[in-house]
C-alpha positions as CSV (number, residue, x, y, z in Angstrom):
1,M,-56.3,47.4,-9.5
2,T,-54.1,45.4,-7.1
3,A,-56.3,42.3,-7.5
4,I,-56.4,42.7,-11.3
5,G,-52.7,42.9,-11.4
6,G,-52.1,40.0,-9.1
7,L,-54.5,38.0,-11.1
8,G,-52.7,39.0,-14.4
9,H,-49.3,37.5,-13.3
10,T,-50.8,34.4,-11.4
11,L,-53.4,33.1,-13.8
12,P,-50.8,32.0,-16.3
13,F,-49.8,29.2,-13.8
14,F,-52.9,27.2,-14.6
15,I,-51.0,26.3,-17.8
16,P,-49.5,23.0,-17.3
17,N,-46.1,23.9,-18.8
18,F,-44.2,25.8,-16.2
19,H,-41.8,27.5,-18.6
20,V,-44.7,28.8,-20.9
21,A,-46.5,30.0,-17.8
22,L,-43.5,31.7,-16.5
23,T,-42.7,33.5,-19.7
24,I,-46.2,34.7,-19.9
25,A,-46.2,35.9,-16.3
26,I,-43.0,37.9,-16.9
27,I,-44.4,39.5,-20.0
28,V,-47.5,40.4,-18.0
29,V,-45.3,41.9,-15.2
30,V,-43.2,44.0,-17.8
31,F,-46.6,45.4,-19.2
32,E,-47.8,46.1,-15.5
33,L,-44.7,48.0,-14.6
34,L,-44.7,49.9,-17.8
35,A,-48.4,50.9,-17.1
36,I,-47.4,52.0,-13.6
37,A,-44.4,54.1,-15.0
38,W,-46.9,55.6,-17.5
39,I,-49.4,56.5,-15.0
40,R,-46.9,58.1,-12.7
41,N,-45.6,60.1,-15.8
42,H,-49.0,61.0,-17.1
43,Y,-50.9,61.9,-13.8
44,M,-48.2,62.7,-11.5
45,D,-45.8,64.8,-13.6
46,T,-42.8,62.3,-12.9
47,P,-40.5,62.2,-15.8
48,F,-41.0,58.7,-17.5
49,L,-37.4,57.5,-17.2
50,S,-37.4,58.5,-13.3
51,A,-40.9,56.7,-12.8
52,A,-39.7,53.7,-14.9
53,F,-36.4,53.4,-12.6
54,Q,-38.6,53.9,-9.4
55,V,-41.1,51.3,-10.5
56,V,-38.3,48.8,-11.6
57,V,-36.4,49.3,-8.3
58,G,-39.7,48.5,-6.4
59,G,-40.3,45.6,-8.4
60,V,-36.9,44.1,-7.7
61,L,-37.2,44.6,-3.9
62,V,-40.6,43.0,-4.0
63,F,-38.9,40.1,-6.0
64,L,-36.1,39.8,-3.6
65,T,-38.4,40.0,-0.6
66,G,-40.5,37.2,-2.0
67,I,-37.4,35.2,-2.4
68,F,-36.2,35.8,1.2
69,I,-39.6,35.0,2.6
70,G,-40.1,31.8,0.4
71,G,-36.6,30.6,1.5
72,A,-37.4,31.1,5.3
73,G,-38.3,28.3,7.4
């Protein structure tokens, strides 16, 4: 699932138009985060809003880490 998720939000960048690719990638990431929150809610008995909050905070931390690592050097 990690590979499929990674491909889901990187494959749009084969589209020549960067802004279109970025928009599609953002939409895919939103659906991925919602799916993770739903899975946590459905199978792990985590309240949906709590699961969504945890997933969004995790996503933001990953995003900020990527910016930090990308800016290093």
